N, C-alpha and C positions, 0 to 999 in steps of 0.2 A: 780438510781432508789430507790423504796420505798420496805421497808421490811416492809409486813402488821401482825399485831401480834393482837392477841384477845381472850378473856375468856370467855367462857358460864358456867355458873353456876347455880346450883339451889338455890333456895330462901335462905336456910339457907348456902351458903358458899361452897358448895359440887361442886367441879368442874366437868363439864360436858367434855369439851375439850378445850384445850387449843392449839394455833396454831401462827405460824410463817412461812410465805411465801413470796417469793419474787414476787411483785405485776407488776413493771415493771417502767415506768416513767410518774405516775400520780402524779397530784398536793395531797397536805396534804389532801385538802377537798375530792377529788375522792377515794383517798385512803380509806378515813375513811368511805364512802358510802359504797364502795365496801365490806369492813369489816365488816358494819352492814348487808348489803344484806346477805353475806354467814353466818354470823351467824343467821339470819333469817330464811335462807333456812335449814339449819342444825335443826333447833327450831321447822320449820314446819312438818320435816320428822320426828321428834321424838314424833309428838302428841301435844307438849305443847299447853295451852290453853292462859295463860298468860306471857307478856314479859316485862320486866323493861328493856331500854336499856340508858346506863350510857355512856356518853362520852364527851371527854374534848373540843370536834369543836362544838362552838356555831352556825357556818353556817350550820352544818349537823343538829342540831336540829329545825334550823328555817326552814330548806329544809321540814322535814319530819312532821312537825306541821302545815305547808302551806298547804293544800290538793289543793288550788285554783294556787299554782306554776306549779301542774302538766302539766298543758297546756303551759307554757311556758320554761318549762326546758328541760332537758335530758331524755333520755329513762331510765337510770339507777333510777332516781330517779322516775318515771311515776312506773317501774317494782317494785321499794320498796313499793309505796303505793299499789301495788296490792297484793303483800304478805302480808302485814299489814293487809289488808282487809281480809286475811283469819284466822287471828288471832282475838280468842275471845275479848282480852282486852290487850292494850299495852300502855305503856308510855315512853317518852324518856326525859332523864333530862341532864342538861348540869353542869357538874361538872368540875369544873377549875383543871388544872393539878397537882396543889399544895396538893390541897382537894381529890385527886385520891389515893383510900386504896389501888388498885392494880397496884404497880409499874412497870412502863414502860410499861403500858396497854392504848392503846387509845380507846378501845371499851370494856365494859364487859355488859355481858346481864345475866338478871337473869330471870327464867320462870318456870312455874308449869304447868305439867299436868292436874291436876285438882285442885280444891279449898282445899282439904284434904292433902295438903303437911307438 
């Protein structure tokens, strides 16, 4: 099985939440997508308007950037696209594992509630 780890922090690096939970038997790609969706759900509930998603999974970046894939892909990716539509501004970046500043974390999200943070 896979252990899902993630960090959600404010723009200035203050952590909002860090989590580790057992996901089950998923590929690395789907484990990453579940982590991003979980983070987006937390951010959406807290009312954040801007989100920067950093991930070391290039396939996850491609899946979220290509809106046209939603017709051809899983329900999970379509749900992520629907969730992203509710967020005012979002960006996803690929950061290779060796450059990732948050050690041992596969997904980091930075969010803002409003533009005056």
